[in-house]
PDB file of N, CA, C and O in Angstrom:
ATOM      1  N   MET A   1     139.075   0.331  30.159  1.00  0.00           N
ATOM      2  CA  MET A   1     137.614   0.465  29.560  1.00  0.00           C
ATOM      3  C   MET A   1     136.521   1.324  30.292  1.00  0.00           C
ATOM      4  O   MET A   1     135.881   1.394  31.341  1.00  0.00           O
ATOM      5  N   ALA A   2     136.819   2.266  28.407  1.00  0.00           N
ATOM      6  CA  ALA A   2     135.692   3.634  28.240  1.00  0.00           C
ATOM      7  C   ALA A   2     133.962   3.398  28.450  1.00  0.00           C
ATOM      8  O   ALA A   2     133.601   2.307  28.010  1.00  0.00           O
ATOM      9  N   TYR A   3     133.158   4.010  28.884  1.00  0.00           N
ATOM     10  CA  TYR A   3     132.178   4.204  28.696  1.00  0.00           C
ATOM     11  C   TYR A   3     131.530   4.547  27.516  1.00  0.00           C
ATOM     12  O   TYR A   3     132.030   5.421  26.808  1.00  0.00           O
ATOM     13  N   LYS A   4     130.295   3.891  27.127  1.00  0.00           N
ATOM     14  CA  LYS A   4     129.723   4.465  25.559  1.00  0.00           C
ATOM     15  C   LYS A   4     128.410   4.611  26.396  1.00  0.00           C
ATOM     16  O   LYS A   4     128.101   3.959  27.393  1.00  0.00           O
ATOM     17  N   ILE A   5     127.630   5.711  25.714  1.00  0.00           N
ATOM     18  CA  ILE A   5     126.212   6.115  25.594  1.00  0.00           C
ATOM     19  C   ILE A   5     125.568   5.066  24.752  1.00  0.00           C
ATOM     20  O   ILE A   5     125.882   4.744  23.606  1.00  0.00           O
ATOM     21  N   SER A   6     124.643   4.598  25.482  1.00  0.00           N
ATOM     22  CA  SER A   6     123.551   3.630  24.636  1.00  0.00           C
ATOM     23  C   SER A   6     122.394   4.075  23.960  1.00  0.00           C
ATOM     24  O   SER A   6     121.873   4.964  24.634  1.00  0.00           O
ATOM     25  N   ASP A   7     121.727   3.836  22.864  1.00  0.00           N
ATOM     26  CA  ASP A   7     120.554   3.910  22.233  1.00  0.00           C
ATOM     27  C   ASP A   7     119.506   4.787  23.286  1.00  0.00           C
ATOM     28  O   ASP A   7     118.799   5.758  23.016  1.00  0.00           O
ATOM     29  N   ASP A   8     119.601   4.406  23.972  1.00  0.00           N
ATOM     30  CA  ASP A   8     118.651   4.882  25.140  1.00  0.00           C
ATOM     31  C   ASP A   8     118.614   6.030  25.373  1.00  0.00           C
ATOM     32  O   ASP A   8     117.438   6.384  25.279  1.00  0.00           O
ATOM     33  N   CYS A   9     119.479   7.150  25.728  1.00  0.00           N
ATOM     34  CA  CYS A   9     119.880   8.779  25.511  1.00  0.00           C
ATOM     35  C   CYS A   9     118.927   9.194  24.905  1.00  0.00           C
ATOM     36  O   CYS A   9     118.449   8.899  23.809  1.00  0.00           O
ATOM     37  N   ILE A  10     118.560  10.169  25.955  1.00  0.00           N
ATOM     38  CA  ILE A  10     117.702  11.125  25.357  1.00  0.00           C
ATOM     39  C   ILE A  10     117.905  12.593  25.058  1.00  0.00           C
ATOM     40  O   ILE A  10     117.090  13.475  24.789  1.00  0.00           O
ATOM     41  N   SER A  11     119.173  12.606  25.176  1.00  0.00           N
ATOM     42  CA  SER A  11     119.944  14.279  25.197  1.00  0.00           C
ATOM     43  C   SER A  11     119.279  15.003  25.632  1.00  0.00           C
ATOM     44  O   SER A  11     118.617  15.859  25.044  1.00  0.00           O
ATOM     45  N   CYS A  12     119.363  14.708  27.131  1.00  0.00           N
ATOM     46  CA  CYS A  12     119.485  15.902  28.054  1.00  0.00           C
ATOM     47  C   CYS A  12     120.449  16.918  28.136  1.00  0.00           C
ATOM     48  O   CYS A  12     120.262  18.124  28.295  1.00  0.00           O
ATOM     49  N   GLY A  13     121.745  16.153  27.983  1.00  0.00           N
ATOM     50  CA  GLY A  13     123.174  16.637  28.449  1.00  0.00           C
ATOM     51  C   GLY A  13     123.462  16.313  29.756  1.00  0.00           C
ATOM     52  O   GLY A  13     124.416  16.980  30.157  1.00  0.00           O
ATOM     53  N   ALA A  14     122.925  15.396  30.756  1.00  0.00           N
ATOM     54  CA  ALA A  14     123.586  16.272  32.136  1.00  0.00           C
ATOM     55  C   ALA A  14     124.854  14.946  32.158  1.00  0.00           C
ATOM     56  O   ALA A  14     125.518  14.804  33.185  1.00  0.00           O
ATOM     57  N   CYS A  15     125.065  14.143  31.087  1.00  0.00           N
ATOM     58  CA  CYS A  15     126.227  13.536  31.445  1.00  0.00           C
ATOM     59  C   CYS A  15     127.382  14.627  30.828  1.00  0.00           C
ATOM     60  O   CYS A  15     128.478  14.319  31.294  1.00  0.00           O
ATOM     61  N   MET A  16     127.458  15.592  30.090  1.00  0.00           N
ATOM     62  CA  MET A  16     128.575  16.146  29.568  1.00  0.00           C
ATOM     63  C   MET A  16     128.967  17.003  30.464  1.00  0.00           C
ATOM     64  O   MET A  16     130.185  17.173  30.420  1.00  0.00           O
ATOM     65  N   GLY A  17     128.286  17.770  31.467  1.00  0.00           N
ATOM     66  CA  GLY A  17     128.486  18.609  32.459  1.00  0.00           C
ATOM     67  C   GLY A  17     129.351  17.821  33.894  1.00  0.00           C
ATOM     68  O   GLY A  17     129.840  18.157  34.973  1.00  0.00           O
ATOM     69  N   GLU A  18     129.262  17.281  33.533  1.00  0.00           N
ATOM     70  CA  GLU A  18     129.314  15.834  34.719  1.00  0.00           C
ATOM     71  C   GLU A  18     130.751  15.279  34.572  1.00  0.00           C
ATOM     72  O   GLU A  18     131.437  15.080  35.574  1.00  0.00           O
ATOM     73  N   CYS A  19     131.176  15.046  33.405  1.00  0.00           N
ATOM     74  CA  CYS A  19     132.500  14.137  32.868  1.00  0.00           C
ATOM     75  C   CYS A  19     133.638  15.066  33.263  1.00  0.00           C
ATOM     76  O   CYS A  19     133.460  16.204  32.829  1.00  0.00           O
ATOM     77  N   PRO A  20     134.570  14.933  33.846  1.00  0.00           N
ATOM     78  CA  PRO A  20     135.401  16.093  34.564  1.00  0.00           C
ATOM     79  C   PRO A  20     136.760  15.787  33.444  1.00  0.00           C
ATOM     80  O   PRO A  20     137.796  16.297  33.872  1.00  0.00           O
ATOM     81  N   VAL A  21     136.874  15.294  32.545  1.00  0.00           N
ATOM     82  CA  VAL A  21     137.901  15.228  31.064  1.00  0.00           C
ATOM     83  C   VAL A  21     137.148  15.678  30.166  1.00  0.00           C
ATOM     84  O   VAL A  21     137.680  15.703  29.056  1.00  0.00           O
ATOM     85  N   GLY A  22     136.157  16.027  30.215  1.00  0.00           N
ATOM     86  CA  GLY A  22     135.281  16.468  29.073  1.00  0.00           C
ATOM     87  C   GLY A  22     135.543  15.656  27.445  1.00  0.00           C
ATOM     88  O   GLY A  22     135.813  16.048  26.310  1.00  0.00           O
ATOM     89  N   ALA A  23     135.210  13.941  28.303  1.00  0.00           N
ATOM     90  CA  ALA A  23     134.992  13.312  27.331  1.00  0.00           C
ATOM     91  C   ALA A  23     133.806  12.924  26.290  1.00  0.00           C
ATOM     92  O   ALA A  23     133.674  12.218  25.291  1.00  0.00           O
ATOM     93  N   ILE A  24     133.232  13.555  26.877  1.00  0.00           N
ATOM     94  CA  ILE A  24     131.559  13.716  26.350  1.00  0.00           C
ATOM     95  C   ILE A  24     130.599  14.492  25.080  1.00  0.00           C
ATOM     96  O   ILE A  24     130.203  15.629  25.335  1.00  0.00           O
ATOM     97  N   SER A  25     130.454  14.251  24.545  1.00  0.00           N
ATOM     98  CA  SER A  25     130.094  15.634  23.187  1.00  0.00           C
ATOM     99  C   SER A  25     128.782  15.458  22.733  1.00  0.00           C
ATOM    100  O   SER A  25     128.048  14.668  23.328  1.00  0.00           O
ATOM    101  N   GLU A  26     128.411  16.048  21.816  1.00  0.00           N
ATOM    102  CA  GLU A  26     126.909  16.030  21.565  1.00  0.00           C
ATOM    103  C   GLU A  26     127.037  15.482  20.187  1.00  0.00           C
ATOM    104  O   GLU A  26     127.654  16.101  19.321  1.00  0.00           O
ATOM    105  N   GLY A  27     126.449  14.298  19.959  1.00  0.00           N
ATOM    106  CA  GLY A  27     126.459  13.562  19.081  1.00  0.00           C
ATOM    107  C   GLY A  27     125.945  13.453  18.163  1.00  0.00           C
ATOM    108  O   GLY A  27     126.389  14.532  17.771  1.00  0.00           O
ATOM    109  N   ASP A  28     124.874  12.870  16.683  1.00  0.00           N
ATOM    110  CA  ASP A  28     123.915  12.713  16.202  1.00  0.00           C
ATOM    111  C   ASP A  28     122.711  11.948  16.740  1.00  0.00           C
ATOM    112  O   ASP A  28     122.355  10.781  16.902  1.00  0.00           O
ATOM    113  N   GLY A  29     122.256  13.208  16.941  1.00  0.00           N
ATOM    114  CA  GLY A  29     120.543  12.414  18.167  1.00  0.00           C
ATOM    115  C   GLY A  29     121.157  11.938  19.561  1.00  0.00           C
ATOM    116  O   GLY A  29     120.444  11.831  20.559  1.00  0.00           O
ATOM    117  N   LYS A  30     122.263  11.714  19.567  1.00  0.00           N
ATOM    118  CA  LYS A  30     122.732  11.420  21.179  1.00  0.00           C
ATOM    119  C   LYS A  30     124.099  11.832  21.999  1.00  0.00           C
ATOM    120  O   LYS A  30     124.814  12.575  21.327  1.00  0.00           O
ATOM    121  N   TYR A  31     124.449  11.618  22.875  1.00  0.00           N
ATOM    122  CA  TYR A  31     125.468  12.225  22.786  1.00  0.00           C
ATOM    123  C   TYR A  31     126.747  11.030  23.158  1.00  0.00           C
ATOM    124  O   TYR A  31     126.554  10.070  23.905  1.00  0.00           O
ATOM    125  N   VAL A  32     127.913  11.295  22.544  1.00  0.00           N
ATOM    126  CA  VAL A  32     129.021  10.463  22.492  1.00  0.00           C
ATOM    127  C   VAL A  32     130.114  10.430  23.490  1.00  0.00           C
ATOM    128  O   VAL A  32     130.351  11.382  24.233  1.00  0.00           O
ATOM    129  N   ILE A  33     130.660   9.514  23.494  1.00  0.00           N
ATOM    130  CA  ILE A  33     132.054   9.604  24.886  1.00  0.00           C
ATOM    131  C   ILE A  33     133.118   9.221  23.557  1.00  0.00           C
ATOM    132  O   ILE A  33     132.998   8.509  22.560  1.00  0.00           O
ATOM    133  N   ASN A  34     134.286  10.150  24.148  1.00  0.00           N
ATOM    134  CA  ASN A  34     135.724   9.424  23.218  1.00  0.00           C
ATOM    135  C   ASN A  34     136.381   8.349  24.065  1.00  0.00           C
ATOM    136  O   ASN A  34     137.060   8.618  25.055  1.00  0.00           O
ATOM    137  N   ALA A  35     136.227   7.547  23.780  1.00  0.00           N
ATOM    138  CA  ALA A  35     136.788   6.191  24.726  1.00  0.00           C
ATOM    139  C   ALA A  35     138.888   6.837  25.134  1.00  0.00           C
ATOM    140  O   ALA A  35     139.579   6.679  26.141  1.00  0.00           O
ATOM    141  N   ASP A  36     139.153   7.448  23.941  1.00  0.00           N
ATOM    142  CA  ASP A  36     140.652   7.795  24.458  1.00  0.00           C
ATOM    143  C   ASP A  36     140.484   9.064  25.945  1.00  0.00           C
ATOM    144  O   ASP A  36     141.195   9.256  26.932  1.00  0.00           O
ATOM    145  N   THR A  37     139.600   9.507  25.610  1.00  0.00           N
ATOM    146  CA  THR A  37     139.932  10.462  26.539  1.00  0.00           C
ATOM    147  C   THR A  37     139.137  10.494  28.213  1.00  0.00           C
ATOM    148  O   THR A  37     139.288  11.216  29.198  1.00  0.00           O
ATOM    149  N   CYS A  38     138.115   9.126  27.847  1.00  0.00           N
ATOM    150  CA  CYS A  38     137.323   9.085  28.761  1.00  0.00           C
ATOM    151  C   CYS A  38     138.294   7.621  29.796  1.00  0.00           C
ATOM    152  O   CYS A  38     138.575   6.464  29.481  1.00  0.00           O
ATOM    153  N   VAL A  39     138.505   8.299  30.853  1.00  0.00           N
ATOM    154  CA  VAL A  39     139.033   7.614  32.422  1.00  0.00           C
ATOM    155  C   VAL A  39     138.088   6.429  33.019  1.00  0.00           C
ATOM    156  O   VAL A  39     138.504   5.791  33.986  1.00  0.00           O
ATOM    157  N   ASP A  40     137.166   6.213  32.604  1.00  0.00           N
ATOM    158  CA  ASP A  40     136.055   4.994  33.455  1.00  0.00           C
ATOM    159  C   ASP A  40     135.683   5.753  34.577  1.00  0.00           C
ATOM    160  O   ASP A  40     135.705   4.960  35.518  1.00  0.00           O
ATOM    161  N   CYS A  41     135.424   6.624  34.895  1.00  0.00           N
ATOM    162  CA  CYS A  41     135.171   7.227  36.564  1.00  0.00           C
ATOM    163  C   CYS A  41     133.528   7.035  36.614  1.00  0.00           C
ATOM    164  O   CYS A  41     133.055   7.446  37.674  1.00  0.00           O
ATOM    165  N   GLY A  42     132.748   6.599  35.864  1.00  0.00           N
ATOM    166  CA  GLY A  42     131.352   6.802  35.905  1.00  0.00           C
ATOM    167  C   GLY A  42     130.913   8.076  36.289  1.00  0.00           C
ATOM    168  O   GLY A  42     129.705   8.052  36.054  1.00  0.00           O
ATOM    169  N   ALA A  43     131.178   9.081  36.705  1.00  0.00           N
ATOM    170  CA  ALA A  43     130.601   9.891  36.778  1.00  0.00           C
ATOM    171  C   ALA A  43     129.437  10.363  36.211  1.00  0.00           C
ATOM    172  O   ALA A  43     128.601  10.759  37.024  1.00  0.00           O
ATOM    173  N   CYS A  44     128.992  10.469  34.416  1.00  0.00           N
ATOM    174  CA  CYS A  44     128.191  10.458  34.329  1.00  0.00           C
ATOM    175  C   CYS A  44     126.719   9.317  33.765  1.00  0.00           C
ATOM    176  O   CYS A  44     125.688   9.462  33.108  1.00  0.00           O
ATOM    177  N   ALA A  45     127.346   8.318  34.417  1.00  0.00           N
ATOM    178  CA  ALA A  45     126.542   7.546  34.653  1.00  0.00           C
ATOM    179  C   ALA A  45     125.767   7.209  36.102  1.00  0.00           C
ATOM    180  O   ALA A  45     125.011   6.294  36.426  1.00  0.00           O
ATOM    181  N   GLY A  46     126.228   8.213  36.727  1.00  0.00           N
ATOM    182  CA  GLY A  46     125.369   8.373  38.175  1.00  0.00           C
ATOM    183  C   GLY A  46     124.633   9.504  37.986  1.00  0.00           C
ATOM    184  O   GLY A  46     123.782   9.855  38.803  1.00  0.00           O
ATOM    185  N   VAL A  47     125.001  10.424  36.468  1.00  0.00           N
ATOM    186  CA  VAL A  47     123.688  11.300  36.683  1.00  0.00           C
ATOM    187  C   VAL A  47     122.465  11.388  35.907  1.00  0.00           C
ATOM    188  O   VAL A  47     121.465  12.094  36.032  1.00  0.00           O
ATOM    189  N   CYS A  48     122.921  10.161  34.767  1.00  0.00           N
ATOM    190  CA  CYS A  48     121.945  10.192  33.946  1.00  0.00           C
ATOM    191  C   CYS A  48     120.384   9.880  34.583  1.00  0.00           C
ATOM    192  O   CYS A  48     120.283   9.423  35.721  1.00  0.00           O
ATOM    193  N   PRO A  49     119.542  10.081  33.998  1.00  0.00           N
ATOM    194  CA  PRO A  49     118.504   9.884  33.944  1.00  0.00           C
ATOM    195  C   PRO A  49     117.336   8.380  33.903  1.00  0.00           C
ATOM    196  O   PRO A  49     116.469   7.794  34.551  1.00  0.00           O
ATOM    197  N   VAL A  50     118.406   8.345  32.134  1.00  0.00           N
ATOM    198  CA  VAL A  50     117.824   6.576  31.640  1.00  0.00           C
ATOM    199  C   VAL A  50     118.987   5.660  31.638  1.00  0.00           C
ATOM    200  O   VAL A  50     119.194   4.715  30.877  1.00  0.00           O
ATOM    201  N   SER A  51     119.815   6.160  32.759  1.00  0.00           N
ATOM    202  CA  SER A  51     120.607   5.304  32.762  1.00  0.00           C
ATOM    203  C   SER A  51     121.870   4.179  30.913  1.00  0.00           C
ATOM    204  O   SER A  51     122.504   3.154  30.663  1.00  0.00           O
ATOM    205  N   ALA A  52     121.332   5.668  30.215  1.00  0.00           N
ATOM    206  CA  ALA A  52     122.210   5.682  29.097  1.00  0.00           C
ATOM    207  C   ALA A  52     124.176   5.036  28.914  1.00  0.00           C
ATOM    208  O   ALA A  52     124.680   4.235  28.127  1.00  0.00           O
ATOM    209  N   PRO A  53     124.614   5.642  29.748  1.00  0.00           N
ATOM    210  CA  PRO A  53     126.281   5.388  29.789  1.00  0.00           C
ATOM    211  C   PRO A  53     126.587   4.194  30.383  1.00  0.00           C
ATOM    212  O   PRO A  53     126.200   4.193  31.552  1.00  0.00           O
ATOM    213  N   VAL A  54     127.206   3.022  30.004  1.00  0.00           N
ATOM    214  CA  VAL A  54     127.382   2.002  30.108  1.00  0.00           C
ATOM    215  C   VAL A  54     128.474   1.508  30.079  1.00  0.00           C
ATOM    216  O   VAL A  54     128.968   1.792  28.988  1.00  0.00           O
ATOM    217  N   ALA A  55     129.344   0.746  30.839  1.00  0.00           N
ATOM    218  CA  ALA A  55     130.974   0.407  30.742  1.00  0.00           C
ATOM    219  C   ALA A  55     131.035  -0.361  29.350  1.00  0.00           C
ATOM    220  O   ALA A  55     130.020  -0.871  28.876  1.00  0.00           O
ATOM    221  N   GLU A  56     132.071  -0.411  28.818  1.00  0.00           N
ATOM    222  CA  GLU A  56     132.187  -0.867  27.743  1.00  0.00           C
ATOM    223  C   GLU A  56     132.919  -2.782  27.999  1.00  0.00           C
ATOM    224  O   GLU A  56     133.136  -3.496  27.020  1.00  0.00           O
TER     225      GLU A  56
END
């Protein structure tokens, strides 16, 4: 089960640098997680200041 980034995202980019598999990229107004690449490690959720990455 992959993580996804909610609309709470403030586009700070903290999550992108933390992802060990490069599943996070800059989207239109918020960052997005590629579900096919995500390994469900939760590293992104641990660094997000607004708790935008959530497990689906």
